[in-house]
C-alpha positions in Angstrom: 85.2 120.0 85.8 84.3 117.6 88.6 81.0 116.7 90.1 81.0 115.9 93.8 78.3 115.0 96.4 78.0 114.4 100.1 75.2 113.8 102.6 75.5 115.1 106.2 74.3 112.8 109.0 71.1 114.8 109.3 70.2 114.2 105.7 71.3 117.6 104.2 72.6 116.9 100.7 75.6 118.8 99.3 76.3 118.7 95.5 78.8 120.8 93.6 80.2 121.2 90.1 83.8 122.1 90.8 85.8 124.1 88.2 89.2 125.2 89.3 89.5 127.5 86.3 86.4 129.6 87.2 86.8 133.1 88.6 83.8 132.9 91.0 82.0 130.7 93.4 78.2 130.3 93.4 76.4 128.9 96.4 72.7 128.2 97.1 70.4 126.5 99.5 67.6 124.9 97.6 64.6 124.3 99.9 62.2 121.9 98.4 59.1 123.8 99.3 56.8 126.3 97.6 53.3 127.3 96.9 52.2 123.8 96.0 53.1 122.6 99.5 50.7 125.0 101.2 47.2 124.6 102.5 44.6 127.2 101.9 44.8 128.6 105.4 48.5 129.5 104.9 48.5 130.4 101.2 51.5 132.6 100.5 53.5 131.5 103.5 56.5 130.2 101.5 57.0 133.5 99.8 56.3 135.4 103.1 58.9 133.2 104.8 61.5 134.0 102.1 61.1 137.7 103.0 61.4 136.9 106.8 64.6 134.9 106.3 66.4 138.2 105.5 65.0 140.0 108.5 67.7 138.7 110.9 68.8 135.8 113.0 69.7 135.2 116.6 73.2 136.6 115.9 72.6 139.1 113.0 70.2 141.9 112.4 68.7 142.5 109.0 71.2 145.4 108.6 74.1 143.0 109.5 73.0 140.5 106.9 72.9 143.1 104.2 76.1 144.8 105.2 78.1 141.6 105.4 76.8 140.5 102.0 77.9 143.8 100.6 81.3 143.6 102.3 82.2 140.4 100.5 80.9 141.8 97.2 78.3 139.1 96.8 75.6 139.0 94.1 72.8 137.5 96.2 69.1 137.1 96.3 66.3 134.6 96.8 63.1 133.5 95.0 60.0 131.4 95.6 58.3 129.3 93.0 55.6 126.6 93.0 58.1 123.9 94.1 61.2 125.5 95.7 62.6 128.4 97.7 66.2 129.2 96.8 68.7 131.5 98.6 71.8 132.1 96.6 75.0 134.2 96.5 77.9 134.5 94.0 81.2 135.6 95.4 85.0 135.5 94.8 86.4 132.1 95.8 88.2 133.5 98.8 84.8 134.4 100.3 83.3 130.9 100.0 83.3 130.2 103.8 82.0 133.6 104.7 79.2 133.4 102.1 78.1 130.0 103.4 78.2 131.2 107.0 75.8 134.0 106.0 73.4 131.8 104.0 73.4 129.1 106.7 72.7 131.7 109.4 69.7 133.3 107.6 68.2 129.9 107.0 67.6 129.8 110.8 65.8 133.1 111.0 64.6 134.7 114.2 61.0 135.2 112.9 60.4 138.1 115.3 56.8 139.2 115.7 57.7 142.9 115.1 59.4 142.0 111.8 56.4 139.7 110.9 53.9 142.5 111.3 56.0 145.0 109.2 56.8 142.5 106.5 53.2 141.5 106.2 52.4 145.0 105.0 55.2 144.7 102.4 53.7 141.4 101.1 50.2 143.0 100.9 51.6 145.9 98.9 53.3 143.4 96.6 50.0 141.7 96.0 48.3 145.0 95.3 51.1 146.0 93.0 50.8 142.9 90.8 47.0 143.4 90.6 47.5 147.0 89.5 50.3 146.6 86.9 50.3 144.7 83.6 49.7 141.8 83.1 47.6 142.0 86.3 48.6 138.5 87.6 47.5 136.8 84.4 50.0 134.0 84.9 48.8 133.0 88.4 45.2 133.4 87.4 45.6 131.1 84.4 47.5 128.5 86.6 44.6 128.6 89.1 42.0 128.2 86.3 43.9 125.4 84.6 44.9 123.3 87.7 41.7 123.9 89.7 41.9 122.3 93.1 45.4 120.8 92.4 48.1 122.3 94.5 50.0 123.7 91.4 47.1 126.1 91.1 48.1 127.7 94.4 49.1 131.4 94.3 52.8 132.0 95.1 52.0 135.4 96.7 48.8 134.2 98.4 45.7 136.3 98.7 45.0 139.5 100.7 42.8 137.4 103.0 45.3 134.5 103.5 48.3 136.8 104.2 46.3 139.1 106.5 45.1 136.1 108.5 48.6 134.4 108.7 50.1 134.3 112.2 53.7 134.0 113.3 52.8 130.7 114.9 51.5 129.3 111.7 54.6 130.4 109.9 56.9 128.9 112.5 55.1 125.5 112.2 55.4 125.6 108.4 59.1 126.5 108.8 59.8 123.7 111.2 58.0 121.2 108.9 59.4 122.2 105.5 62.9 123.6 106.3 64.1 120.2 107.6 67.7 119.3 106.8 66.5 116.4 104.7 64.4 118.7 102.6 67.3 121.1 101.7 70.1 120.8 99.2 73.3 122.9 99.4 74.4 123.5 95.8 77.7 125.0 94.6 79.3 125.7 91.2 82.4 127.3 90.0 85.7 127.6 91.9 84.6 125.4 94.8 86.8 124.0 97.6 84.5 121.0 98.2 86.3 119.6 101.2 86.0 122.9 103.0 82.4 123.2 101.9 81.6 119.9 103.6 83.5 120.9 106.8 81.8 124.3 107.0 78.4 122.9 106.2 78.7 120.3 108.9 79.7 122.9 111.4 76.9 125.3 110.5 74.1 123.0 109.4 74.9 119.6 111.0 72.7 120.3 114.0 69.6 121.2 111.9 66.7 118.9 112.7 65.9 116.0 110.4 62.3 115.1 109.7 60.3 113.8 106.7 59.0 116.6 104.5 58.0 114.4 101.6 55.8 115.9 98.9 53.1 113.7 97.3 52.8 115.1 93.7 49.3 114.0 93.1 47.8 113.6 89.6 46.5 116.9 88.1 43.2 117.0 86.3 43.7 119.9 83.8 40.7 122.1 83.2 39.5 123.4 79.9 38.3 127.0 80.3 38.1 130.4 78.6 37.9 133.3 81.0 37.8 137.0 80.5 38.8 139.4 83.4 38.1 143.1 82.9 40.6 145.7 83.9 39.2 149.0 82.7 42.4 150.9 83.4 44.4 148.7 81.1 45.4 149.9 77.7 46.4 146.6 76.2 44.8 143.1 76.3 46.7 140.2 77.6 46.1 136.5 77.2 47.8 133.5 78.8 47.1 129.9 77.6 48.1 126.7 79.3 48.1 123.2 77.9 49.6 120.0 79.3 53.2 118.9 79.0 55.7 116.3 80.3 56.8 116.1 84.0 60.2 117.2 85.2 61.6 113.6 85.1 60.0 112.7 81.7 62.5 112.2 78.8 60.0 114.0 76.4 60.8 117.3 78.1 63.6 117.9 75.6 61.2 117.4 72.6 58.6 119.6 74.3 61.1 122.4 74.8 62.1 122.3 71.2 58.5 122.3 70.2 58.0 125.5 72.2 61.0 127.0 70.4 59.7 126.2 66.9 56.2 127.3 67.5 56.6 130.1 70.0 60.2 131.3 70.6 60.2 135.1 71.0 62.4 135.5 68.0 62.1 133.6 64.7 59.3 131.2 65.6 56.0 130.7 63.9 54.2 132.9 66.4 56.9 135.6 65.9 56.5 135.7 62.1 52.8 135.6 62.2 52.1 138.1 64.9 55.1 140.1 66.2 57.0 140.8 63.0 54.0 142.2 61.1 53.0 144.4 64.2 49.8 142.6 65.1 51.0 141.9 68.6 53.6 143.5 70.9 54.6 140.1 72.2 53.7 136.5 71.5 55.7 133.5 72.9 55.4 130.0 74.1 57.5 128.2 76.8 57.6 124.7 78.4 57.6 124.3 82.2 58.1 121.1 84.1 57.0 120.2 87.7 57.0 117.1 89.9 54.3 114.9 88.4 53.2 117.0 85.4 54.2 119.8 83.1 52.7 122.6 81.0 53.1 124.6 77.8 52.3 128.3 78.4 51.6 130.7 75.6 51.6 134.5 76.3 50.1 137.2 74.1 49.9 141.0 74.4 48.3 143.2 71.9 45.8 146.1 71.3 42.3 145.2 72.6 40.7 145.3 69.1 43.2 142.7 67.9 42.9 140.1 70.7 40.2 137.9 69.1 41.9 137.8 65.7 45.3 137.1 67.3 43.9 134.4 69.6 42.4 132.7 66.5 45.8 133.0 64.8 47.5 131.3 67.7 44.9 128.5 67.6 45.3 128.1 63.9 49.1 127.8 64.3 48.7 125.3 67.1 46.2 123.2 65.1 48.5 123.4 62.0 51.4 122.0 64.1 49.2 119.2 65.4 47.8 118.2 62.0 50.6 118.8 59.7 53.6 118.5 62.0 56.8 120.5 61.8 59.6 120.7 59.2 63.0 119.1 59.6 64.8 122.4 59.1 62.7 124.0 61.9 63.8 121.2 64.3 67.5 121.7 63.3 67.2 125.4 63.8 65.6 125.0 67.2 68.4 122.6 68.3 71.0 125.2 67.2 69.3 128.0 69.2 68.6 126.0 72.3 72.1 124.3 72.4 73.9 127.6 71.9 71.9 129.1 74.7 72.8 126.2 77.0 76.5 126.5 76.2 76.7 130.3 76.5 74.9 130.4 79.8 77.2 127.7 81.2 80.2 130.1 81.1 78.9 131.7 84.4 79.0 129.6 87.6 75.9 131.5 88.8 74.0 130.0 85.8 75.4 126.5 86.3 74.4 126.7 90.0 70.7 126.7 89.0 71.1 124.1 86.3 72.9 121.7 88.7 70.5 122.5 91.6 67.3 122.1 89.6 68.5 118.9 88.0 69.3 117.5 91.4 66.1 118.4 93.3 63.9 117.2 90.5 65.7 114.2 89.2 68.5 113.4 91.6 70.9 113.5 88.7 73.9 115.5 87.5 74.1 116.5 83.9 77.1 118.1 82.2 76.7 120.8 79.6 77.7 118.3 76.9 75.2 115.8 78.1 72.5 118.4 78.0 73.4 119.4 74.5 73.5 115.7 73.4 70.0 115.2 74.8 68.6 118.0 72.7 70.6 116.9 69.6 69.2 113.3 70.0 65.6 114.5 69.7 64.0 113.3 66.4 60.9 114.4 64.5 59.1 111.4 65.8 59.8 112.5 69.3 58.2 115.9 68.6 55.2 114.3 66.9 54.7 112.1 69.9 54.7 115.1 72.3 52.2 116.9 70.0 49.9 113.8 70.2 50.3 113.3 73.9 50.2 117.0 74.9 47.9 118.8 72.4 48.5 122.5 72.2 44.8 123.2 71.5 43.5 121.6 74.6 43.7 123.7 77.7 42.8 127.0 79.4 42.9 130.6 78.3 42.7 133.7 80.6 42.5 137.1 79.0 42.9 140.3 81.0 42.4 143.9 79.8 39.8 146.6 79.2 37.4 144.3 77.2 34.4 142.7 78.9 34.0 140.1 76.2 36.5 138.3 73.9 35.5 135.8 71.3 36.8 132.3 72.0 38.9 130.9 69.2 37.4 127.9 67.3 
């Protein structure tokens, strides 16, 4: 296993974890742009642009792109989050160059007006779909309520109004500003010919314009709210809670993730044994997420409407118990075993290492081996977990509940 990096003259970074023993090659362009980089008048443009990238280029139609990806047997896709838009493909090593040619080409999309109008309807249907199906956009609604006017509260999909009003010219300006070479990282993992990767990337991407696309994280001021949204057609009641957490570059992120595993892992945690195992809730779990400048702990609950108030109170009681009485040594050791095993097992696939390497690089400008990741979790002490509970209390935050109920009792 060897980590290598290179920077093209236009600022595009190339990083790779090379493993000559791997049977596949994973490639991705990580564009450091997402919902938090949007203004209100172009809300949803990052996700809309992700769709448009696959609609064709100056040299390939949408059908050509899909056909060629199929011809090389790639497992490919893309996603948009609050902070990044990622285009990826996993192929056999002999198709490394062809896969990179395809990915590089679609990152300079044609952005044709006819495609724009058609895809706008697809995006609007997607917005309607998430409003109509469980959990009815609870995650984004809670993010908006918790972050308020901070950019991390921006919707990834945008709104019906913002997407409807979006113009091809506004998208083009956003693309030119955010898809700068200096704001993109080419990441590879697995059986990678790194020298050829550099040569091919320089040929295909070396002419991409370079301009500053710096993001100013901005300090978030979390909101404390309890909100109930009625969906009369729903048969279950959903609740999402958000409290604060360490940022993506903070060393306490390991302790915070282990805390989430102990209190709210979806199997074997305190929440699981209190709510899921006895059949009081269909699902109850907690996860830690980190962003540039801040982080969150998100708790998710799904149950029968007549159980929601009691279950939310149970969640609050478990959170308060953790804050006041702490956790047990054996719980921490069990959490370490679960998390570390997950890290190691996932690392066997280059496609999984691709995202680990890429996210580490764009958030922290560091490379971390699997062993170093495991060692970081194993080094967490009970004092570290106590400190995160003190600095990021689970009981302080925002709750959004969505379902058939018009009122839900706020836990005390």
